[in-house]
N, C-alpha and C positions, 0 to 999 in steps of 0.2 A: 504494500500500500504506500502510495506516495505521500510526501509531506503535505500536499494540497488536498488529500482526501482524508487524512487521519485527523479529523476535526469533530469534536463533540457537537451534538445538536441541542444541547441545553447549556444553561449557565450564562448566556449572554445577558448583559444588563440592558434594561429598557431606559428610555428617557427619564431622568430624574432618580435613578437608583444608583447604588454604589458602583464605582468603577472596578474593573478587574485588574488594574495595574496601579502603580504608585504615582501616577501623574498628579501634580498639585491640582486641587479643585479649580483654581482660577484659570488654569491652562488646559483643562480637559476639553476635548472637542465634544460638541453635542452629538449624542448617539440616538439614532432612531431605529426601531425594530419594525420590519414589515410584518403585517398581520393578515392581509387580504390573501385568501387562497388564489393561486394562479388559475385553477380550473383547467379546462382544455388549453394546453400551451398555445400562445399566439404563434402563427406561422412565421412571423418575422424573427421571433426569438429562436425558434428551432433552426431556421435557416442561418441565422447569425452564428450560432454555436457550431453548426455543421461547417460553415465557412472557415472558422478557426481551425477545426480538425483537418480539413482538406489542405489548408495552407501549411500546416505542420508537416505533412508528408511532402508537399510540393517543394518547399525550400530545401529540404534534405536531398531530394532527387537532383535539383539543380546543383547543389554543392558537390554531390558525388560525381556527377557527370562532367562538370565544367571546371572544377578547381583542383589544385594540388593540395597535399597535406598541410602545407604552411598557409593556405588560404588564397594564394594567388590564382588568377585565372589560367587555365590550361592553354598557353599560347607561347610559341617559341619563335614567332616571326619578328619582323621589325616594323616600326612606325616611321614612315618617311617624313612626317611633319608633326607639329604639336597638336593638330586636330585629331584627337584620339585618346589623349590621356584621360579626359573626363569620362570617356565611354567605359573605361575599366571600373570606375566607381559607380557609374550609373546602373550597372547590372545589379547592384545591391541597394540602390538609393532609398527604398522604402522598407528595407528589412528592419532597421532599428525602430521605425514607426510601428511595425507589426508587433514587435516585442513590447513596446510601450502601451499598445492597445490591449495586450493580454496574450501574446504569442507564447510559444514554448519556453520553459525555463532555460534550456540550453541554447536558445537562439541568440541571446546577447553575447555569450562568449564566442559563438560562431561568427557573429558579425564583426566583433573585434579582431578575430583571427583573419578574416577576409580583408579588413582594412589594413592590417599590418602587412599581410602578404602582398596585396595590390600595391601598397606604397613602396615596398622593397622592389617589386617588379618594375614599377615606373622609374625608380631610382636607377636600376640597372639599365633600363632603356635610355637613360640620359635625360628624361623629361622632368624629374624631380630632384631637388637637393634639399637637405635638411627636412625631409618628409613633406615638402611643399612644392607646388608648381613653380618651376624656375621663372616662367614669365609667359603669360597668355592672357587673353581678354577675359573679362568678368562675366560675359554671357556664358562661357564654358566653365570658368572656374566656379561660378555659382552652382551650376549643375553638379560638378564634381564634389562639392562640399556638403551636399545634402546628407550624405551618409555620415560624415563626420559630425555635423550638427545633431543628427539623430542620436548618435552614440553618447554625446555629451549630455543631452537631455535625458536619456534613458538611465544613465549611471553617473551622476555628478560626483560620486565618491571615488571614481577611478582617477588617481593622481597622475597617471601617465597622460591621459587625455586632457586633464585640467592643465597640466604643464604645456601640452601642445597648443591648447586653445590660447593660452596667454602668449606663447612664443609666436604663433602665427599672427595674432593681432598686433603685436609689437612691430611687425614689419611695416605697418602702415602709419605709425605714429611719427610726429615730428622728432627729428634727431635719430631715427633708426639708422643703423648702418647700411640698410638696403637703399635708402634714399628714394623710396617710392613716392613719398609725399613732399610737396613744396609748400611750406607754411606761408611763404610770402604771397603766393598766388592762390592758395587754398585749392590746389589741384594735385591729382596724380600725374606724374611727369610723362607717362607713356600709356597708351592703350594696352600694351603687353607689359605686365608687371608681375612680380612675385618674389621668390627667395633670392633671385639674382639681381633684384632691383629693376628699374625701368629698362626695358629692352627696345631700343629704337627699331622701327620697321615692323613688318608683319610676318617676318620669317622668310627663309630662302625660297619657299615654294611660290611666293607672290612678289617679293621685293625685286627679283631679277626679271621676271616676266609674268604677265597674266594673259594666258592664251585662250583661244576659243574652244579648245578641246575639253575643257572642264565641264562635263555634262551636268554635274551636280549643281554648279553655280549658274548655269545658263538661265534657268527660270527667273533668277533675280535680276538679270540685266547687268548693265555696266556699273562697276563700283564707283567710278567717277564719270559724270556726264558732261563735263566741260573740258575734257582733254582735246585740244585741237586735232581735227582729222579723224576722231573716233566717235561716231554717232550711233553705231549699232554693234551688236555682238559679232556680226560677220566681219566687221572691220578688224577684229582681233586675230583673224586668220593671217593677216599680214604680220610677219615676225617683228618688223620694226615697230608696228603699232603695239604688239604684245609687250615688247620691252619698254616702250614709252609709258604704257599703262602701269606696268609693274613699278617703274621708277616713281611715277606720280603717286601711286599708292604708298610707297615707302616714305616719300617726302611729305605727304599731306595727311594720309590716314594713319601713318605709323608714328606720330608724335603728338604731344599734348594730351589733354584729358578728354574723355568721352562719357556720355551719360550712363552707359552700362556699368561704368566703374562704381556707381552708387551701390551696386550689390556687395561691394567690399564692406559696407557698414554692418552687414549681418555678421561677418567674421569677427568684428570688434565687439559687437553687442553680445555675441555668444561667449566671449571671454568675460565681459562685464557681468554677465549673469551669475558668475561664481562669487565675486567678492565686491561688486559695485565700485571698482576703482574709478575715481573721478577723471583720471587722465584718459581712460577709454571713452567715457561718456562725452568728455569735452571734444575729443576728435570727431566723433560721430556727429554731434550737433554742429560743429564748425563746418564740416564738409557738406552736410545736408543743407545747412543754411546758406552756404556759398552758392549752391545750385538754385536754391529758392530765390536768392537775390538776382541771379542772372536771369531766371525765368521772369521775374517781376519786371526787370528792366526791359527785357525784349518783348514782353507781352505774350510770349509763347515759351514752350519748353524747348530749349536748345539741346543739340546733341554733341556739340564740340566746343572745346576751349583750347586756344593755342598756348604755346609755351610761356607767353607773357601774361596769360590770364584773360585774354580777350576772346569773346565769342566770335566765331567766324574768321579767326586770324588766318587760317590756311584754306579758307573756302570763300574768298571774295567777300567777306563780311556776312555771309549767309549763316543763319542759325541751324541749318540742316546740312547734312553731307558727311558727318563724322563716321568713324568706324563703328559698325554695328549700331547705326543710328537710324534717322528717319528715312534716308534714301536707300541704304543698302546694308544688309540684305533683307532685314525683317521688319523694319519700321516700328509700328506701335507694339508689335510682339516683343521687341527688345526694350523699347523705351518705356512701355507700360509696366512691364515686369520690374525693371530696374528702379523706376520711380516709386513703385509700391514697396519694394524692399527697402529703399532708402527712407521713405516716409514712415513706414511701420517701424523700422529700426529706431528712428529718432523718436517716434511716438511711444515706444517702449520705455524711453528715458524720461518722458514727460511731455505735456502739451501736445497730445496727439491730435486734438481738434485743429490746432493751428498748422501743424506741419503736414497734414494730409493734403494741403493745397499743392504740394509738389506732385502728387499722384493725380489730383483732379485735373490739372491743366492739360496734360497730353490727351486724356480721355475726352475732355471737352473739345479739344482741337479737332479730333476726328469726328466727334458727334456733330459738330457744326457743318461738316461736309457730307452728311449722310445722303444716301441715295435709296430710292425704293425700286422694287421689282427688277433686281439684277438677275439676268438669265443664268441658268446653271452652267452653261458652257463658256462662261467668262474665262479670260486668261489669268485669273488670280493665281498667285504663286502657291497657295496652300489649298487649292480647290479639292484635290482628292480626299484630303483629311476631313475638311469641314463638310463637304457634301455628304460623305458617309455618316458623319456624326449627327447630321440633322435629318438623315433619311431622305435626302434629295436625289433626284435622278433626272434624266434627260426630259426636257420640256417643263421642268419646275423652275420657279423663280423664288428669290429670297431677297429681303431688304439687306442693305449693306452699308458699311462705312469704309472710307479710304484707310489704307494702312501705311502708305508711304507718300513722301512728297519730294519733289526734285525741282529743277529749274523750269520744267514744263507744268508744274502744279501738282495737285494731289492725284494719286493713282493707286492701282492695285486694290480695288474694292473687294471686301469680304464681309461676311456676317460678323457682328460684334463678338469679341471674345468675352463671353459673359463672366468668366472667372475674374477678370480685372475689376469690373464694376461690383462684383460680389465681394471681393476682398476690400474694396474701398468702403463699402457700406458695413461689412461685417466687423472690421477692426474699430472703426470710429463710432458706429451706430448713430450717425448724424441724419437728421431728417432730410437735409439737402442731398445726401448721397443715396438715401432710399428713393428719393424722387428721381434721381438719375437712373437708378436700377429699374424702377418702374417704367420709365420712358423707353429704356432699352427693350424691355419685354413688349411694350405696346408697339414698338416699331419693328420688331424682329421679323414678323411675317411667317412665323411657324408656331406650333403648339408647344408650349413649355412643359406640358404634362407628359409628353411622350418620352419613353425611356428607350433610347436606341443602343443596340449592343455594339460597342466599339471600344477600343483601347489603344492609345498611342503611348509613346515612351514617357510622357508626363503623367500618365495614368490619372487624367483629369478630364473635364469636359462635360460632366453630368450635373453642373451647377443649376441649370434651368429647372429640370424636374424636381431637384431637391428643394430649391427655393419655393416652387409651387407647393410642395408638401408642407414646408414650414408655414406657408400662408394659409394652410387648410384647404388648398385647392387640388391636392393630388394624394388622397389618402392611401392609395395602394403602392406608393413609391417604395417604401421600405422592402416589401416583399418582392416586387419586380426587380428592384436594384440588386438585392441579394442573390436572386436567381441568376441575374446577368453576371454577377461577380463569380458565382460558382461555375458558370459555363466558361468564363475566361480562364479560370484555374484548370478546368478539365482540358480546354483547348491547348493550353501551353504545356501541360504535362504530356499530352499526346504528341505534341511537336518534339519535345525532348526525347521521349522514348523511341520515336520513329527515325531519328537522324543519327548520323555518325558523330563521334566526339572529336575527330581530327579537326583542329581549329587553326592550324598554321596559316592557312589562306583565308581565314574567316573575315567576312565583313565585320568590323569592330562593333557595329550596331546590333549584331545578331544576338548577343547576350541580352540586350535590353528587350528584344522582340520575343524572347522565350522566358524572360524572368516571370515566374508564376506567382509571385507575391502581389496581391492586389489589396490596396488599403484605402482607395478613394471612398468607397461606400461605407466601410467600417469607420473611417474618420468622420464622415458626415453624420452617420446615424448615432454613433456612440459618444462623440465629443462635441458635436454641433459646430464643426468647422469645415471650411472648404479644404480640398487637398492642398498641401503645402505648395507655395509658389515655387515652380520648378527651377527658375533661374536664381536660386540662392536664398529662398525664404526660410525662416526659422519655424520649428514645429509648434504652432499655436493651437489653442483649443478653447472652447467656451467652458467645458468641464473635462476633467480627466480623473483616472481612478488608480487606486493602489489596493492590491490584495493584502489585507492586514495579516492574515495567517501565514502567508508565504513571505511577507515583508519584501515585496517587489512591486514594480509598476504594473498596471494593467488590470483588467477585469478578472476576478477569480474564475476558476473553472466553473462551468454550468451557468454562469450569470450572463444575461444579455441586457444590453442597455439601448435605449432609444430616446434621443433628444427630439421632443415633439414640437417645441416652439422656443424661440428666443427673440428677445427685443432689447431695448436699451435699459430696461429695468428688471429683467428677470429671465429665467429659463425654466422650462418644464421638461422633466426627464422621467422615463419609466424604467424600472429595474425589475428583472424577473429571475428567480432562481429555479432552473429547470430540474434540479436534483430532487429526488424523492427522499433522500436519506441524509444529505449533508447540509449543514448550515454554512453559509458563506458570509464573510465579513469584508467590507471594503471601506476605504476612505474616498469620498468624493471631494476633489479639490477644484475650486472655482478658478478657471483659467489654466492654460497650459503651463504657466509659470507662477501659479498662485496669486495672480494679480487682482482678482476680483474679490469683493467682500460680500458674503451672504449675510444679509441683515435679518431675514426671517425665512423659515421653512414652513410650508403647508403641505399636508399629505392626507391621504384617506386611510382610515383604519377599518377593521372589520374582522370577520372570522371568529366571532365569539362562540358560534355553534359548532365549530370544527372540533374533532373530525367527524361529528355526526355518529351514526352507527352503521353496522354491517349491512343494513338494508339500503343505504344510500349508494349510488353508483359513482359518485365523485364527491370531493370535499364541498360541503354546502357553504356558499359565500355568506349568506346572512346579510343583515343591514350594514351599510357602510357609514362611517362617521368621519367628520372632518376634524383635523387637528392642526395646530400651529405652535411654533416655538421660536423664540428669538435665537439667533445664532451669533451674529457679530464676529464672524471669523471667516477665513477663506476656505474652510473645509468642515466637513462633518462626517461622522461614521455611520454606516448603514449595516444593520444585521439582517440578513435574509435567511430565515429558517427554511427548511425543505418545503418546496412547493408554494412559496409565497412571492408576492409581487408588491411593488409600491410605486405610486406616481407622486413625484415631488414637484412642487411649484416653489421655486427658489427666488425670493426677492433679492436683487443684487445692486450693488454700486460698482459699476465697471471701472477697472483700472484704479482702484482705491488703494492698492498696495503695490510696493515695488515688484516688478518682474524679477524672478530669481529662479535658479535651478533648485529643485526640491527633491529631497531623498524620500524614500518610502518609509513610513513610520513602522515601528515594531511593537505596537501596543499589544497585539494578540499573538505574537510569535511564540510558538511552542518549542520547548527543548525536548530532544529525544534521547 
């Protein structure tokens, strides 16, 4: 019998009775015992626990097939350029999240082993030094760091990762030996930066020449649209033109600061969460506020700053045109994510309402250029992905926003990326941002209640039906979404078992495409948060859980959770214990980093007539009664006896406490 099963079903204290530990009375968390019989288990709860079980086997299969004993990926080839280092970590990006949600006990040590192995592997390949990227753009670095951030949040007691978090953050502070940051101009000195410091240019694959043969880049068009004599992709077939474009990219895109560097703020905040060092906070606020001031002065969100600190210095005074900026290659996909990461990072340090303007501005810019009835067969760069995600086909139309801007104006129209407006509203809970989100829904041109079966590498994109559920407009979403997630796990495990394991000539994105761990739906339903921003966001949540008996993060075994509603003043969550024999105990923490204050808890009691007698066919529910209790804390303890459920309505003051890494309490930990 495991430590998580060997738990007595009696002896738990109820609200107002004596504690079972020696915690001083004034610091004891409020404890509430569920009394309402579950009755026939709700389908969503059964499906959710089944998903946890399936994921437990799936990640083990991936690890067995694709990794070596030290955790590195099974790969002995070479990487010709820096575009690839992030792909090694991305294969595991959501594994720490699964552990923190309630995945297997041995998943955390496995994740750490994979991080250590991949880091050693990338060091041997020459891409990493001192366990950190030697120098690359923050669009990719943000993706690579998701795994690291997840480990830090899952186990803040690990001193090795705590030391790494601090050491990595120090590389971006004023006075660092790397020299990444210029305090005089409040800029990062180069779009490619890291443990080697600022790295001029974009790398040998582009600095020397940028040719037409690059099929993967062709859909995005010309990186620079004002190089004399080069007006179309076909012009790059001329070798002289290819060389001139490469040199122009080196000299103009490969220096100064770019908006995607805002993702570096999450790296520094991740270290700040350990001990709240003001030096770390000061840098984040200084850097974010510098970009806010530039945007305010320009009236738009710029994407480039030259070495002297001037917007447009290398682009003829234009606010657009920087590396991974508005013009090339992804536009708002890059700028929107980076400004959200920067705004949220600064907001975690205080004054979230003010600093969210950094993220509002680029979304407002594209909204002002919206278009209706865009045909399916448009030349939009990301069409195959969004068309499938929205269930569109030939002959269908959809409303759209521009994603990029260049000398010819706004272009590359696509449906709104709902995730960005969702995060803007979710983090700040401001009425004006909710109005923005509602306008996006009204304009979208498709039904937000539909759940389309798709999954890309970001493992996101189902924000619309989830939001409709939170609004009470899509009641079947939990069950449909969980079924979809189970099908995704089954599909990816089938792909793994059907293919050979020889990966020397592997497309480096293949690992991401077969990664069987799915956490988007679990994150939405159990924590009340969107999937983490893929280009470097920190793992936030409206609520999170700790297994009190196992003294570890995540939902206890047999327990399912469903956040049914959230707003600026509270959260409603339902907890169900599916076990017929085991009591489960958990801590509910308000906020992914304990930042919210629960002022009062309201719940429903009942079950006074249980268990009835042998003539009954199930536990009689009996009349239910309403209860309330003041909490005035960021957490409370919940006792779930066998076959019991509880619906909690928690009144909250959001962001009332400092964000911080939290360890799991050991209140009910048993010794063996």
